[in-house]
C-alpha positions as CSV (number, residue, x, y, z in Angstrom):
1,X,-11.1,5.8,-6.7
2,X,-12.6,2.8,-8.7
3,X,-12.0,-0.8,-8.4
4,X,-10.4,-0.9,-11.8
5,X,-8.0,1.7,-11.5
6,X,-6.9,0.5,-8.5
7,X,-5.8,-3.0,-10.4
8,X,-4.5,-1.5,-13.0
9,X,-2.1,0.4,-11.1
10,X,-0.7,-2.3,-8.8
11,X,-0.4,-4.7,-12.0
12,X,1.8,-1.8,-13.7
13,X,3.7,-1.5,-10.4
14,X,4.2,-4.8,-10.0
15,X,5.3,-5.4,-13.5
16,X,7.9,-2.5,-13.4
17,X,9.5,-3.8,-9.9
18,X,9.2,-7.5,-10.8
19,X,6.6,-8.1,-7.9
20,X,4.1,-11.1,-7.8
21,X,0.3,-9.2,-7.3
22,X,-2.2,-11.5,-5.4
23,X,-5.9,-10.3,-5.1
24,X,-6.9,-11.4,-2.0
25,X,-10.6,-10.3,-2.1
26,X,-12.7,-8.6,-4.9
27,X,-16.4,-7.5,-4.5
28,X,-18.2,-4.5,-6.3
29,X,-16.8,-1.7,-4.1
30,X,-14.1,-3.5,-2.1
31,X,-10.4,-4.6,-3.3
32,X,-8.1,-6.2,-1.2
33,X,-4.3,-6.7,-3.2
34,X,-0.9,-8.1,-2.0
35,X,2.3,-6.9,-3.8
36,X,4.8,-9.7,-2.8
37,X,8.2,-8.7,-2.4
38,X,9.9,-11.7,-0.7
39,X,8.8,-14.2,1.5
40,X,8.6,-11.7,4.8
41,X,7.7,-8.6,3.0
42,X,4.6,-7.5,1.0
43,X,2.6,-4.4,0.4
44,X,-1.2,-4.3,1.0
45,X,-3.4,-2.6,-0.9
46,X,-7.1,-2.0,0.1
47,X,-9.8,-0.2,-1.5
48,X,-13.3,0.3,-0.9
49,X,-15.1,2.9,-3.5
50,X,-18.0,3.4,-1.2
51,X,-16.1,4.9,1.9
52,X,-13.3,6.4,-0.4
53,X,-10.7,4.7,1.2
54,X,-7.6,3.5,-0.1
55,X,-5.1,1.8,2.5
56,X,-1.3,1.2,1.8
57,X,0.4,-1.0,4.1
58,X,4.2,-2.3,4.3
59,X,4.3,-5.2,6.1
60,X,7.6,-7.2,7.3
61,X,7.4,-10.4,9.3
62,X,3.6,-10.0,9.8
63,X,3.8,-6.5,11.5
64,X,3.2,-2.9,10.0
65,X,6.3,-1.0,9.3
66,X,4.9,1.6,7.4
67,X,1.5,2.9,6.4
68,X,-0.7,5.8,4.5
69,X,-4.4,5.5,5.2
70,X,-7.2,7.9,3.3
71,X,-10.4,7.9,3.9
72,X,-13.1,10.5,2.8
73,X,-10.7,13.1,2.1
74,X,-8.6,12.4,5.4
75,X,-5.3,11.3,5.0
76,X,-2.6,9.8,7.5
77,X,0.7,8.2,7.5
78,X,2.3,6.1,9.8
79,X,5.9,6.9,10.0
80,X,8.5,4.2,9.3
81,X,10.3,4.9,12.6
82,X,7.0,4.8,14.8
83,X,4.5,2.7,12.8
84,X,1.6,3.1,15.3
85,X,1.8,6.9,15.0
86,X,-0.5,8.8,13.0
87,X,0.8,11.7,10.8
88,X,-1.9,13.6,9.3
89,X,-1.0,14.9,5.4
90,X,-2.5,16.5,2.5
91,X,-3.7,14.7,-0.1
92,X,-3.7,10.8,-1.0
93,X,-0.5,8.9,-1.8
94,X,-0.9,7.3,-4.6
95,X,-0.1,3.4,-4.7
96,X,3.3,4.2,-7.0
97,X,4.4,6.9,-4.4
98,X,4.1,4.7,-1.9
99,X,5.9,1.3,-3.3
100,X,9.0,3.9,-4.3
101,X,9.1,5.3,-0.6
102,X,8.7,1.2,0.6
103,X,11.2,0.2,-1.8
104,X,13.9,3.2,-0.9
105,X,13.4,2.3,2.8
106,X,13.9,-1.6,2.1
107,X,16.9,-1.0,0.1
108,X,18.6,1.6,2.7
109,X,17.6,-0.6,5.6
110,X,19.0,-3.8,4.0
111,X,15.9,-5.5,4.5
112,X,15.7,-6.5,1.0
């Protein structure tokens, strides 16, 4: 995972869904971004190249309602119905996959 590729994918997704992309922090090894969906909902993207880490979090009213984390080849998700739980998965979710799942959930639950 490279910082530039995370930013490029996030920009592409922001354009596709009409979302605002905000860069929170960037260093040589770390990137923190937000894809703003509306006033109460955003997707947090955190990447760390030294730890091969990519954390994706759907936030509603300042609380995680869904998430997928990956570090050093270990991947898990925090499901919509129980975001404090860890479900281990094979492979890392892409930002695109995560956003698609999040947008579908938001539409199905009328949170958008």
